[in-house]
C-alpha atoms as one frame of an Amber mdcrd trajectory, in Angstrom:
protein
  43.882 145.166 170.306  40.816 147.359 170.868  39.880 147.219 167.176  40.232
 143.435 167.179  37.790 143.325 170.087  35.289 145.518 168.236  35.585 143.332
 165.165  35.049 140.189 167.214  31.957 141.628 168.892  30.495 142.728 165.564
  30.896 139.175 164.276  28.818 137.742 167.122  25.051 137.621 167.500  23.408
 138.103 170.884  20.493 136.005 172.084  18.187 135.861 175.083  17.557 132.342
 176.325  14.409 131.757 178.398  14.283 128.830 180.778  12.847 127.415 183.987
  14.421 125.332 186.712  13.777 123.668 190.048  16.597 124.854 192.269  16.578
 122.040 194.838  19.750 120.333 193.580  21.699 123.518 192.791  23.910 125.952
 194.679  21.962 128.803 193.106  22.197 130.249 189.612  25.663 131.791 189.610
  28.888 129.945 188.801  30.907 128.984 191.878  34.142 126.962 191.921  33.421
 123.328 192.640  29.663 123.926 192.991  26.745 122.569 190.979  24.955 125.643
 189.569  22.287 126.304 186.965  24.562 128.684 185.052  27.212 125.989 184.833
  24.732 123.442 183.482  23.431 125.884 180.841  26.962 126.895 179.764  27.962
 123.275 179.307  24.847 122.320 177.327  24.998 125.328 174.985  28.743 124.916
 174.401  28.231 121.238 173.553  25.308 121.767 171.180  26.757 124.840 169.416
  30.348 123.537 169.329  31.729 126.820 170.667  32.519 128.230 174.092  29.336
 129.820 175.469  29.066 131.823 178.691  25.574 132.982 179.637  24.837 136.064
 181.749  21.726 135.704 183.897  19.044 138.252 184.733  20.033 137.881 188.369
  21.219 135.290 190.812  18.886 133.043 192.730  20.169 131.555 195.980  20.671
 127.885 196.788  17.359 126.025 196.633  15.385 128.871 195.024  13.430 128.053
 191.857  12.523 129.915 188.675   9.484 129.171 186.546  10.674 132.041 184.325
  14.305 133.052 183.907  16.305 134.826 181.221  19.987 134.993 180.334  21.926
 136.337 177.353  24.831 134.899 175.386  26.802 135.592 172.203  27.326 133.140
 169.353  28.993 133.079 165.930  25.766 131.566 164.610  23.272 133.990 163.099
  19.949 132.141 163.065  19.736 130.170 166.302  16.315 131.577 167.164  14.751
 129.974 164.087  16.216 126.528 164.829  13.539 124.557 166.678  15.744 121.470
 166.680  18.196 123.358 168.880  15.622 123.713 171.693  14.835 120.015 171.467
  18.529 119.071 171.530  19.237 121.332 174.507  16.370 119.920 176.534  17.462
 116.379 175.698  20.917 117.144 177.064  19.851 119.156 180.124  18.828 117.442
 183.394  15.134 116.989 184.141  15.032 119.957 186.534  16.090 122.515 183.880
  14.093 123.324 180.731  14.711 125.813 177.908  11.530 127.317 176.475  12.828
 129.635 173.738  15.818 131.506 172.325  15.320 134.996 170.884  17.708 137.195
 168.909  18.212 140.619 170.517  20.209 143.787 169.921  23.978 143.407 170.237
  24.100 145.399 173.486  20.972 143.938 175.145  21.654 142.775 178.684  19.468
 140.221 180.483  20.374 141.678 183.862  20.601 145.434 183.416  17.828 145.874
 180.855  15.176 144.172 182.989  12.605 146.768 184.072  10.908 144.574 186.677
  11.038 141.150 188.263   8.302 139.179 190.030   8.741 136.568 192.737   6.211
 134.268 194.352   6.512 132.628 197.745   4.355 129.540 198.275   3.120 128.251
 201.616   1.232 124.973 201.803  -1.128 124.323 204.688  -1.509 120.636 203.868
   1.292 118.087 203.887   1.774 117.025 200.281   4.853 115.084 199.100   4.370
 116.420 195.573   4.938 120.051 196.612   7.361 119.477 199.479  10.314 120.805
 197.448   8.577 123.967 196.249   6.438 125.131 199.181   6.927 125.856 202.893
   4.640 123.713 205.064   2.937 125.768 207.787  -0.006 124.777 209.950  -0.425
 128.173 211.628  -3.549 130.203 211.010  -2.483 133.426 209.292  -4.394 136.706
 209.052  -3.773 137.424 205.359  -5.873 140.613 205.472  -3.496 142.062 208.046
  -0.505 140.755 206.073  -1.819 142.537 202.978  -2.214 145.752 204.936   1.433
 145.510 205.959   2.523 144.526 202.439   0.946 147.707 201.052   3.429 149.686
 203.154   6.274 148.227 201.076   5.088 150.268 198.077   5.586 153.491 200.043
   9.223 152.793 200.926  12.418 152.677 198.888  15.146 151.682 201.372  15.021
 147.958 202.159  18.154 147.633 204.274  16.113 145.841 206.956  15.397 143.022
 204.501  18.840 142.782 202.908  21.453 140.143 203.635  24.270 141.658 205.685
  27.448 142.288 203.670  25.560 141.468 200.482  27.803 143.714 198.408  25.055
 146.066 197.209  26.026 149.596 196.202  22.713 150.737 197.649  19.609 149.150
 199.151  17.072 151.149 197.178  14.243 149.319 195.383  10.889 150.355 193.960
   8.244 147.783 194.880   5.219 148.045 192.576   3.115 145.105 193.763   2.945
 143.033 196.960  -0.049 140.854 197.792  -1.062 137.711 199.664  -3.728 135.433
 198.200  -5.324 132.254 199.490  -6.171 129.116 197.538  -7.343 125.726 198.797
  -4.385 124.365 200.752  -2.062 127.208 199.735  -1.148 130.773 200.661   0.784
 132.763 198.066   2.808 135.961 198.330   3.526 137.739 195.039   5.853 140.727
 194.838   7.183 142.815 191.928   9.946 145.435 191.935  12.472 147.069 189.657
  15.207 145.177 191.517  15.606 142.905 194.528  18.337 142.704 197.131  19.855
 139.383 198.151  17.530 137.523 200.516  14.995 140.380 200.342  11.833 138.417
 199.564  12.578 135.652 202.050  13.291 138.240 204.768  10.014 140.048 204.037
   8.057 136.785 204.185   9.865 135.752 207.359   8.814 139.034 208.980   5.219
 139.013 207.731   4.532 135.497 209.068   4.798 136.602 212.749   2.595 139.582
 211.856  -0.004 137.216 210.398   0.121 135.209 213.623  -0.561 138.322 215.687
   2.936 138.564 217.139   3.716 141.868 215.352   1.553 144.910 214.616   1.361
 147.018 211.466   3.172 149.744 213.398   5.918 147.277 214.335   6.360 146.317
 210.690   6.752 149.922 209.553   9.209 150.593 212.364  11.267 147.631 211.127
  11.341 149.183 207.652  12.290 152.595 208.993  14.940 151.104 211.278  17.105
 150.056 208.300  18.619 147.276 210.356  18.498 143.613 209.309  18.599 142.635
 212.960  15.144 144.126 213.496  13.415 141.918 210.923  12.421 138.283 211.234
  14.313 135.189 210.147  14.391 134.428 206.437  11.725 132.070 205.165  13.096
 128.780 203.756  14.529 129.029 200.236  12.527 126.190 198.720   9.236 128.141
 198.873  10.536 130.933 196.630  10.300 131.107 192.837  11.148 133.779 190.291
   8.074 133.848 188.040   8.480 136.853 185.747  10.919 139.343 184.210   9.857
 142.273 182.029  11.966 143.791 179.239  11.428 146.670 176.809  10.155 145.478
 173.439  12.846 147.576 171.747  15.513 145.022 172.765  14.188 142.386 170.416
  15.111 142.362 166.735
C-alpha cells in the first residue's frame, strides 16, 4: 500500500496556481460543508477543465468577506505541461465567476507547499474617508480624523514583539501565537488611509484586531503606552474590536526561488 502511494505521487506533477478574488460573496477561502468558498470554486473549475479530481491547498485561509489581490495554492495533476498551456488560463477564467481570476500556473518541486513554504505574507487594510459606491465593498468608510503619525509610532512597536495573543481570535486553534512582523506602516492618499503589514505568519483575525485597536489610538482615545500594555497583556479582551472584514486584502506572498522548476 505504501509503495503504491509513492508510485502514485511520483506520477503526479505539482503546480502553484496564482489568483485573486473579491471575498464579498464567499464564506472565506477554506472549504466548509454547505458553504460557498473560494477553494470550492477553484476545485470545481480545475476538476472540470482538467477532467480529473483536483483539490487545491491554499497558502492560508482568509475569513468571510476578506479579499486577496494575490493568492497562491498548490495542486497535483497527472498532466505534465500545464504551465505552458495558455489556453488553460483562458478556459479557467471563462468558467470562474467574475470575482475570481487566475493569473498564472507554475510547475514546482514535488514537495513544494503553498502554505508551509511561504516565507512572508503581506496584508493591506483600506480605509476610505469619502463615501464612494465603487469602493464600498473593499474599504471601511470612516469620517474620523486620524493621527497617522501616532499610529505609525505604535505600529513600529509591533516589530519589537513576537507574541500576538492580544490580537488573536479566541480559541483559534493555533499551536502558538508567535509571529515575526517585519513591516507595519500607515500611509495617506487622497480619500484613503492604508495600513500595510508583513510577517512570516498571521494569526486568525490578527490584522483586523490590530487595526481595530489602532483606530482608537489615532483618535486620541489610547496612548502609545496603552498600546504596548495591550501587547504585553497577551489578552484578546484588552484589545479593540476587530475592524470590518471587507477592508482587508491579502496582497503578497513570498516564496524561495528554489521551489520553482
